[in-house]
LOMIVEX-613679 format. One record per residue (C-alpha): residue in three letters; x, y negated, z negated; residue number from 0; chain. Coordinates in Angstrom, 3 decimals. Layout:
<rs>
R res       xx       yy       zz   n chain
R ala        X        Y        Z NUM     A
...
</rs>
This chain:
<rs>
R res       xx       yy       zz   n chain
R unk  173.852 -118.845  -88.893   0     A
R unk  174.864 -116.369  -86.479   1     A
R unk  173.168 -113.362  -84.772   2     A
R unk  170.936 -111.146  -87.616   3     A
R unk  170.759 -108.392  -85.275   4     A
R unk  172.082 -104.935  -83.807   5     A
R unk  172.169 -104.404  -79.903   6     A
R unk  169.667 -102.602  -78.088   7     A
R unk  169.371 -101.026  -74.390   8     A
R unk  167.993 -103.432  -72.033   9     A
R unk  165.812 -101.617  -69.196  10     A
R unk  165.180 -105.408  -67.386  11     A
R unk  167.285 -108.364  -67.365  12     A
R unk  165.945 -111.340  -64.482  13     A
R unk  167.785 -111.656  -61.889  14     A
R unk  169.112 -115.528  -60.706  15     A
R unk  167.681 -114.744  -57.177  16     A
R unk  164.756 -113.738  -58.458  17     A
R unk  164.460 -116.853  -60.314  18     A
R unk  165.541 -118.881  -58.018  19     A
R unk  162.256 -117.337  -55.555  20     A
R unk  160.283 -118.105  -58.602  21     A
R unk  160.988 -121.657  -58.789  22     A
R unk  159.925 -122.183  -54.457  23     A
R unk  156.503 -120.164  -54.924  24     A
R unk  155.785 -122.576  -58.279  25     A
R unk  156.585 -125.857  -56.695  26     A
R unk  153.373 -126.189  -55.036  27     A
R unk  151.674 -126.783  -57.959  28     A
R unk  154.423 -126.935  -60.928  29     A
R unk  155.458 -130.238  -62.019  30     A
R unk  159.282 -130.943  -62.511  31     A
R unk  159.079 -131.999  -66.475  32     A
R unk  161.714 -134.913  -67.581  33     A
R unk  164.030 -134.402  -70.050  34     A
R unk  164.332 -137.100  -72.249  35     A
R unk  166.060 -138.663  -75.283  36     A
R unk  164.872 -138.862  -78.337  37     A
R unk  166.294 -142.217  -80.001  38     A
R unk  164.682 -141.473  -83.170  39     A
R unk  165.818 -137.842  -83.582  40     A
R unk  169.622 -138.916  -82.133  41     A
R unk  169.920 -141.363  -85.044  42     A
R unk  168.189 -138.920  -87.729  43     A
R unk  170.436 -136.116  -86.995  44     A
R unk  173.440 -137.726  -85.897  45     A
R unk  173.706 -135.927  -82.168  46     A
R unk  172.507 -136.102  -79.062  47     A
R unk  168.626 -135.005  -79.044  48     A
R unk  166.952 -134.423  -75.675  49     A
R unk  163.273 -132.817  -75.298  50     A
R unk  162.204 -130.898  -72.370  51     A
R unk  158.549 -132.589  -71.714  52     A
R unk  156.833 -129.169  -70.780  53     A
R unk  153.930 -130.542  -72.441  54     A
R unk  153.455 -132.780  -69.208  55     A
R unk  152.690 -130.163  -67.119  56     A
R unk  149.249 -130.603  -65.292  57     A
R unk  147.843 -127.727  -67.507  58     A
R unk  150.010 -129.073  -70.354  59     A
R unk  152.148 -126.657  -71.238  60     A
R unk  155.142 -124.297  -69.276  61     A
R unk  152.715 -121.470  -69.085  62     A
R unk  151.174 -122.270  -66.219  63     A
R unk  155.058 -121.451  -64.246  64     A
R unk  155.013 -117.628  -65.136  65     A
R unk  150.669 -117.150  -64.467  66     A
R unk  151.421 -118.787  -61.125  67     A
R unk  154.350 -117.112  -60.158  68     A
R unk  153.031 -113.358  -61.241  69     A
R unk  149.203 -114.070  -59.150  70     A
R unk  151.012 -115.063  -56.586  71     A
R unk  153.074 -111.945  -56.447  72     A
R unk  149.859 -109.573  -55.961  73     A
R unk  148.772 -108.024  -53.132  74     A
R unk  145.641 -108.294  -50.944  75     A
R unk  144.576 -104.778  -52.574  76     A
R unk  145.829 -105.457  -56.176  77     A
R unk  143.393 -108.522  -56.428  78     A
R unk  140.590 -107.164  -54.562  79     A
R unk  138.943 -106.592  -57.796  80     A
R unk  140.015 -109.573  -59.496  81     A
R unk  142.543 -110.519  -62.383  82     A
R unk  142.445 -110.519  -66.122  83     A
R unk  144.619 -111.973  -69.027  84     A
R unk  144.407 -112.224  -72.702  85     A
R unk  145.908 -115.916  -74.363  86     A
R unk  145.057 -117.746  -77.241  87     A
R unk  145.401 -121.093  -74.741  88     A
R unk  148.102 -122.052  -72.644  89     A
R unk  148.498 -119.085  -70.483  90     A
R unk  144.990 -118.964  -70.015  91     A
R unk  145.303 -122.317  -68.509  92     A
R unk  147.852 -121.964  -66.346  93     A
R unk  146.225 -118.280  -65.297  94     A
R unk  142.762 -120.624  -64.933  95     A
R unk  144.642 -122.931  -62.778  96     A
R unk  146.609 -120.488  -60.621  97     A
R unk  142.955 -118.444  -60.178  98     A
R unk  141.159 -121.607  -58.870  99     A
R unk  144.165 -122.507  -56.451 100     A
R unk  144.482 -119.268  -55.253 101     A
R unk  140.829 -118.580  -54.642 102     A
R unk  141.236 -115.635  -57.129 103     A
R unk  138.833 -114.290  -59.411 104     A
R unk  139.913 -114.262  -62.743 105     A
R unk  138.694 -113.434  -66.689 106     A
R unk  140.121 -114.600  -69.940 107     A
R unk  139.854 -113.228  -73.019 108     A
R unk  140.265 -115.378  -75.730 109     A
R unk  140.150 -115.063  -79.651 110     A
R unk  137.971 -116.107  -81.081 111     A
R unk  139.419 -118.554  -83.480 112     A
R unk  141.060 -120.383  -80.103 113     A
R unk  140.149 -124.161  -80.612 114     A
R unk  137.545 -125.423  -78.876 115     A
R unk  139.583 -127.983  -76.980 116     A
R unk  141.469 -124.876  -75.314 117     A
R unk  138.355 -123.034  -74.310 118     A
R unk  136.662 -125.783  -72.819 119     A
R unk  140.392 -126.947  -70.872 120     A
R unk  140.516 -122.867  -69.576 121     A
R unk  136.720 -123.539  -68.512 122     A
R unk  137.658 -126.322  -66.602 123     A
R unk  140.853 -125.658  -64.928 124     A
R unk  139.066 -122.557  -63.655 125     A
R unk  135.641 -123.630  -62.739 126     A
R unk  133.620 -121.208  -60.868 127     A
R unk  136.752 -118.588  -60.275 128     A
R unk  137.664 -117.735  -63.544 129     A
R unk  134.933 -116.219  -66.606 130     A
R unk  135.951 -117.020  -70.128 131     A
R unk  135.293 -114.408  -73.037 132     A
R unk  135.657 -114.997  -76.440 133     A
R unk  136.978 -111.340  -78.492 134     A
R unk  138.660 -110.867  -81.687 135     A
R unk  140.275 -112.810  -84.660 136     A
R unk  143.777 -112.890  -82.877 137     A
R unk  145.461 -112.702  -79.698 138     A
R unk  146.456 -109.039  -79.971 139     A
R unk  142.337 -108.269  -80.610 140     A
R unk  141.320 -110.056  -77.223 141     A
R unk  144.660 -108.605  -75.426 142     A
R unk  143.504 -105.175  -76.373 143     A
R unk  139.964 -105.894  -75.154 144     A
R unk  141.224 -107.344  -71.847 145     A
R unk  143.277 -104.638  -71.253 146     A
R unk  140.362 -101.695  -71.510 147     A
R unk  137.910 -104.297  -69.807 148     A
R unk  140.616 -104.427  -66.632 149     A
R unk  140.988 -100.877  -67.286 150     A
R unk  137.719  -99.544  -66.342 151     A
R unk  136.848 -102.241  -63.814 152     A
R unk  140.107 -102.634  -61.622 153     A
R unk  141.259 -105.477  -62.464 154     A
R unk  144.910 -106.652  -62.893 155     A
R unk  146.143 -107.531  -66.010 156     A
R unk  148.238 -110.400  -66.253 157     A
R unk  150.125 -110.115  -69.624 158     A
R unk  151.246 -113.529  -71.016 159     A
R unk  154.925 -112.799  -71.775 160     A
R unk  155.593 -109.042  -71.178 161     A
R unk  156.098 -108.952  -67.350 162     A
R unk  159.004 -109.601  -64.957 163     A
R unk  157.466 -112.143  -63.052 164     A
R unk  156.136 -113.856  -66.472 165     A
R unk  159.614 -114.486  -67.295 166     A
R unk  160.560 -115.369  -64.088 167     A
R unk  158.183 -117.904  -63.825 168     A
R unk  159.599 -119.003  -67.466 169     A
R unk  163.015 -119.287  -66.275 170     A
R unk  162.406 -121.762  -63.875 171     A
R unk  162.496 -124.233  -66.876 172     A
R unk  166.104 -123.437  -67.535 173     A
R unk  167.091 -124.220  -63.684 174     A
R unk  165.439 -127.548  -64.280 175     A
R unk  167.576 -128.047  -67.546 176     A
R unk  170.884 -127.215  -65.534 177     A
R unk  170.054 -129.713  -62.983 178     A
R unk  169.079 -132.648  -65.413 179     A
R unk  171.980 -132.439  -67.948 180     A
R unk  174.747 -133.875  -66.946 181     A
R unk  177.011 -132.464  -70.357 182     A
R unk  176.877 -128.991  -70.933 183     A
R unk  173.865 -128.322  -73.558 184     A
R unk  175.631 -126.857  -76.667 185     A
R unk  172.422 -125.831  -78.796 186     A
R unk  168.891 -124.855  -77.005 187     A
R unk  166.220 -124.537  -79.242 188     A
R unk  163.176 -122.501  -78.039 189     A
R unk  159.819 -121.817  -79.473 190     A
R unk  159.299 -118.054  -79.474 191     A
R unk  155.570 -116.130  -79.284 192     A
R unk  156.011 -113.313  -77.727 193     A
R unk  159.215 -114.061  -76.356 194     A
R unk  158.938 -115.097  -72.767 195     A
R unk  160.218 -118.450  -72.346 196     A
R unk  163.264 -117.470  -74.284 197     A
R unk  163.725 -114.201  -72.436 198     A
R unk  163.669 -116.747  -69.322 199     A
R unk  165.834 -119.191  -71.064 200     A
R unk  168.207 -116.511  -72.160 201     A
R unk  168.351 -115.575  -68.738 202     A
R unk  169.473 -118.650  -67.328 203     A
R unk  172.008 -119.963  -69.584 204     A
R unk  174.024 -116.803  -70.388 205     A
R unk  174.993 -116.315  -66.364 206     A
R unk  174.877 -120.201  -65.919 207     A
R unk  176.247 -121.835  -69.502 208     A
R unk  177.131 -119.091  -71.551 209     A
R unk  178.899 -121.197  -74.296 210     A
R unk  175.128 -122.587  -75.060 211     A
R unk  173.548 -121.355  -78.333 212     A
R unk  170.190 -119.977  -77.982 213     A
R unk  168.188 -120.678  -81.027 214     A
R unk  164.739 -118.864  -81.096 215     A
R unk  161.698 -120.479  -83.357 216     A
R unk  158.887 -119.107  -84.759 217     A
R unk  156.069 -119.406  -87.172 218     A
R unk  156.753 -118.554  -90.808 219     A
R unk  153.424 -116.938  -91.127 220     A
R unk  154.136 -115.119  -87.602 221     A
R unk  157.745 -114.018  -87.667 222     A
R unk  156.769 -110.980  -85.102 223     A
R unk  160.760 -111.890  -83.141 224     A
R unk  162.527 -112.012  -86.365 225     A
R unk  161.445 -108.924  -88.279 226     A
R unk  162.049 -106.648  -85.190 227     A
R unk  165.541 -108.372  -84.495 228     A
R unk  166.250 -107.704  -88.162 229     A
R unk  164.840 -103.918  -87.795 230     A
R unk  166.447 -103.383  -84.398 231     A
R unk  163.304 -102.090  -83.002 232     A
R unk  159.495 -103.582  -82.465 233     A
R unk  157.833 -104.175  -85.426 234     A
R unk  154.261 -105.024  -85.457 235     A
R unk  152.985 -107.240  -88.106 236     A
R unk  149.855 -106.020  -90.041 237     A
R unk  148.922 -109.759  -90.976 238     A
R unk  149.919 -112.827  -89.211 239     A
R unk  149.043 -117.156  -90.001 240     A
R unk  147.292 -117.668  -87.061 241     A
R unk  147.295 -121.667  -87.289 242     A
R unk  150.607 -121.775  -85.051 243     A
R unk  147.785 -120.089  -82.269 244     A
R unk  150.029 -120.387  -79.155 245     A
R unk  152.924 -118.338  -81.354 246     A
R unk  151.181 -116.062  -83.643 247     A
R unk  151.274 -112.495  -82.263 248     A
R unk  151.421 -109.855  -84.553 249     A
R unk  153.855 -107.915  -81.192 250     A
R unk  156.841 -108.956  -79.158 251     A
R unk  157.094 -107.321  -75.591 252     A
R unk  159.080 -104.271  -74.908 253     A
R unk  160.612 -105.987  -71.809 254     A
R unk  161.584 -109.495  -74.174 255     A
R unk  162.743 -107.592  -77.126 256     A
R unk  166.104 -106.404  -76.000 257     A
R unk  166.782 -109.742  -74.178 258     A
R unk  166.254 -111.467  -77.384 259     A
R unk  167.629 -109.344  -79.515 260     A
R unk  170.821 -109.066  -77.580 261     A
R unk  171.089 -112.392  -76.814 262     A
R unk  169.585 -114.921  -79.039 263     A
R unk  172.539 -116.718  -81.165 264     A
R unk  169.954 -116.989  -83.831 265     A
R unk  166.196 -116.546  -84.865 266     A
R unk  164.594 -118.461  -87.341 267     A
R unk  161.293 -119.815  -88.833 268     A
R unk  159.754 -123.096  -89.781 269     A
R unk  156.939 -123.579  -91.768 270     A
R unk  153.395 -123.933  -90.999 271     A
R unk  153.359 -127.603  -93.238 272     A
R unk  156.628 -128.707  -91.802 273     A
R unk  155.100 -128.668  -88.142 274     A
R unk  152.269 -130.144  -89.287 275     A
R unk  154.441 -133.198  -90.291 276     A
R unk  156.317 -133.174  -87.369 277     A
R unk  153.265 -133.562  -85.085 278     A
R unk  152.309 -136.108  -86.726 279     A
R unk  155.449 -137.925  -86.921 280     A
R unk  155.639 -137.472  -83.232 281     A
R unk  152.268 -138.846  -82.617 282     A
R unk  152.891 -141.864  -85.015 283     A
R unk  156.747 -143.015  -84.476 284     A
R unk  157.062 -141.334  -80.740 285     A
R unk  153.378 -141.492  -79.362 286     A
R unk  153.831 -138.032  -78.084 287     A
R unk  151.007 -135.548  -78.807 288     A
R unk  151.736 -131.855  -79.304 289     A
R unk  150.399 -128.498  -80.241 290     A
R unk  151.814 -126.691  -83.605 291     A
R unk  153.669 -124.343  -80.849 292     A
R unk  154.880 -127.438  -78.961 293     A
R unk  156.701 -128.988  -82.317 294     A
R unk  157.770 -125.706  -83.610 295     A
R unk  161.870 -126.512  -81.918 296     A
R unk  161.424 -129.926  -83.460 297     A
R unk  161.240 -128.644  -86.921 298     A
R unk  163.758 -126.451  -86.492 299     A
R unk  166.306 -129.436  -86.666 300     A
R unk  166.674 -129.564  -90.070 301     A
R unk  168.026 -126.148  -90.949 302     A
R unk  170.463 -126.799  -88.296 303     A
R unk  171.555 -130.570  -89.612 304     A
R unk  175.175 -129.585  -90.459 305     A
R unk  176.070 -127.513  -87.359 306     A
R unk  174.280 -130.206  -84.575 307     A
R unk  176.470 -132.936  -85.433 308     A
R unk  177.647 -134.833  -82.866 309     A
R unk  176.659 -131.841  -80.288 310     A
R unk  174.367 -132.081  -76.832 311     A
R unk  170.715 -130.427  -78.465 312     A
R unk  167.403 -129.620  -75.950 313     A
R unk  164.388 -128.837  -77.964 314     A
R unk  161.570 -127.279  -75.254 315     A
R unk  158.031 -129.339  -76.303 316     A
R unk  156.393 -126.316  -75.043 317     A
R unk  152.479 -127.927  -74.766 318     A
R unk  149.933 -130.583  -75.945 319     A
R unk  146.795 -129.111  -75.728 320     A
R unk  146.216 -129.780  -79.291 321     A
R unk  142.414 -130.526  -80.510 322     A
R unk  142.101 -133.713  -82.139 323     A
R unk  139.127 -131.519  -84.805 324     A
R unk  142.285 -130.086  -85.984 325     A
R unk  143.467 -133.776  -86.978 326     A
R unk  142.564 -133.569  -91.075 327     A
R unk  143.906 -129.887  -91.225 328     A
R unk  147.118 -130.934  -89.760 329     A
R unk  147.768 -133.674  -92.201 330     A
R unk  146.496 -131.625  -95.230 331     A
R unk  148.832 -129.049  -94.136 332     A
R unk  151.647 -131.316  -93.863 333     A
R unk  150.845 -133.416  -97.726 334     A
R unk  150.757 -129.718  -99.204 335     A
R unk  154.352 -129.080  -97.470 336     A
R unk  155.567 -132.524  -98.515 337     A
R unk  154.085 -132.151 -102.148 338     A
R unk  152.351 -135.154 -101.901 339     A
R unk  148.866 -133.137 -101.949 340     A
R unk  148.110 -130.926 -105.277 341     A
R unk  144.865 -129.320 -106.297 342     A
R unk  143.793 -129.162 -110.110 343     A
R unk  141.257 -127.193 -112.396 344     A
R unk  140.269 -130.018 -114.359 345     A
R unk  138.728 -129.584 -118.042 346     A
R unk  137.056 -132.609 -118.576 347     A
R unk  136.547 -133.267 -122.621 348     A
R unk  132.979 -133.160 -123.994 349     A
R unk  132.660 -136.513 -124.646 350     A
R unk  131.394 -139.701 -123.137 351     A
R unk  133.533 -141.919 -120.613 352     A
R unk  135.813 -138.332 -119.987 353     A
R unk  135.780 -139.178 -116.278 354     A
R unk  136.264 -143.224 -116.329 355     A
R unk  139.315 -142.311 -118.640 356     A
R unk  140.508 -139.552 -116.468 357     A
R unk  140.676 -142.429 -113.091 358     A
R unk  142.173 -145.029 -115.788 359     A
R unk  144.794 -143.648 -118.024 360     A
R unk  145.591 -140.348 -116.460 361     A
R unk  146.081 -141.151 -112.279 362     A
R unk  148.998 -143.132 -111.945 363     A
R unk  148.281 -146.551 -110.060 364     A
R unk  149.037 -145.200 -106.660 365     A
R unk  147.759 -141.691 -107.317 366     A
R unk  144.209 -141.330 -105.024 367     A
R unk  141.764 -138.688 -105.518 368     A
R unk  140.412 -137.043 -102.286 369     A
R unk  139.120 -134.466 -103.562 370     A
R unk  136.724 -133.743 -105.979 371     A
R unk  133.925 -130.658 -106.542 372     A
R unk  132.112 -129.046 -109.840 373     A
R unk  132.954 -125.153 -109.744 374     A
R unk  129.806 -124.632 -110.958 375     A
R unk  126.638 -126.316 -109.777 376     A
R unk  124.867 -125.967 -113.434 377     A
R unk  126.043 -127.345 -116.613 378     A
R unk  128.037 -130.229 -115.326 379     A
R unk  128.584 -131.619 -118.803 380     A
R unk  131.274 -128.877 -119.368 381     A
R unk  131.834 -127.438 -116.201 382     A
R unk  135.098 -127.531 -115.168 383     A
R unk  136.120 -129.333 -111.653 384     A
R unk  138.865 -128.386 -108.295 385     A
R unk  140.347 -132.044 -108.132 386     A
R unk  142.670 -132.754 -105.268 387     A
R unk  145.281 -135.233 -105.789 388     A
R unk  147.423 -137.452 -103.002 389     A
R unk  150.643 -138.775 -104.495 390     A
R unk  153.013 -141.352 -103.248 391     A
R unk  155.809 -139.468 -104.074 392     A
R unk  156.558 -135.599 -104.917 393     A
R unk  158.520 -137.336 -108.624 394     A
R unk  155.058 -138.523 -109.240 395     A
R unk  153.555 -134.859 -110.320 396     A
R unk  155.582 -133.995 -113.782 397     A
R unk  154.457 -137.129 -115.432 398     A
R unk  150.670 -136.630 -114.038 399     A
R unk  150.705 -133.251 -115.328 400     A
R unk  152.131 -134.656 -118.493 401     A
R unk  149.591 -136.629 -118.899 402     A
R unk  147.148 -134.262 -118.339 403     A
R unk  147.872 -131.990 -120.998 404     A
R unk  148.825 -134.965 -123.409 405     A
R unk  144.844 -135.365 -123.719 406     A
R unk  143.574 -132.498 -123.056 407     A
R unk  142.634 -132.784 -119.214 408     A
R unk  144.562 -129.618 -117.992 409     A
R unk  143.050 -126.943 -116.684 410     A
R unk  145.445 -124.930 -113.858 411     A
R unk  147.672 -126.185 -111.054 412     A
R unk  146.602 -123.968 -107.984 413     A
R unk  148.660 -125.033 -105.628 414     A
R unk  151.095 -122.201 -106.013 415     A
R unk  148.464 -119.700 -106.416 416     A
R unk  147.041 -118.628 -102.970 417     A
R unk  144.244 -116.251 -103.551 418     A
R unk  142.802 -118.949 -105.755 419     A
R unk  143.329 -122.011 -103.647 420     A
R unk  141.489 -119.787 -100.853 421     A
R unk  138.788 -119.112 -102.769 422     A
R unk  138.587 -122.772 -104.405 423     A
R unk  139.584 -125.177 -101.666 424     A
</rs>
């Protein structure tokens, strides 16, 4: 592990005085979130693991800090036409809460794929002071539309991460951590989307706790910061996996990239399926509800399991705005990642009792069919079927395939064929 980057010029770096000023401003509405010890994770990784519970903010994410700090800084002439923002959810809710609290008219552009729960919460926090517009397939699409609309109407655009006041607001998380920890923090894991929170934490720890190693974590399917750091300049991704909506951006900020590039000790990615397993573990074992972006820092601990032994580790839990309607998808992704859910094209032999034989003789005693669909709606007697099978152990896969082939049932294994998988499943 180590810094994978070359130094680039920094045009802006938050000052501690400005961060302290932000802390005073947001104290009006922001919670001082707890830093809690995770006994389970501490035992698993043989170190002290503490969770900074930003999911317990009144809008259930740290985003309220930056949004309130930014909007509070605007003058009367700047807000006369209102304010506008774009967000996949959490920034929108912080923005909406700030608009309602400060009695400023606001407009929120959100991607059309934003989970319904986040859209409804944004409307709830904003009330009559905020209008919500669903636009585009990603944050970047919504952001472009919002900025165009803001330029036409004279509304001030409140960026979710690429703004000094936003970064200074998010940096107050770091000030709280410094007061809450008795022992120095050895490793600090932070979720990275556009880089606002990471930049804020860097500004605090580089000045008050320079020995703390700060590890940035972003989705494997949206590695915008990692890609930019590897290239030494901001690099916009053509395509991203939007599942971890709170951290899936195509392009990081002009202000945040130099800070993260120069000061992050490492920038890593985590698989979306691993994040899903962490979400389920936190819910089932710790009674903690988190959204995908909120679980990313814990998902990263495996990659540092050797380095963090005996160390004092803090993971930022960034948010808990998760839609219960996504539970089935989260479980599916976790099972696929854990190699416990497998999809096949099964070609049933043309003889009576073939389906019964498959269930009785081919499946293992603990295997379970969770998906069954003929690939053709007619001629089912000789049409292949897509079958999803859930196993109790990854080691059960090879014997299952061997039994399928020996009895002429095997057609194809499609977990490792993403194009075919998306088409059929």
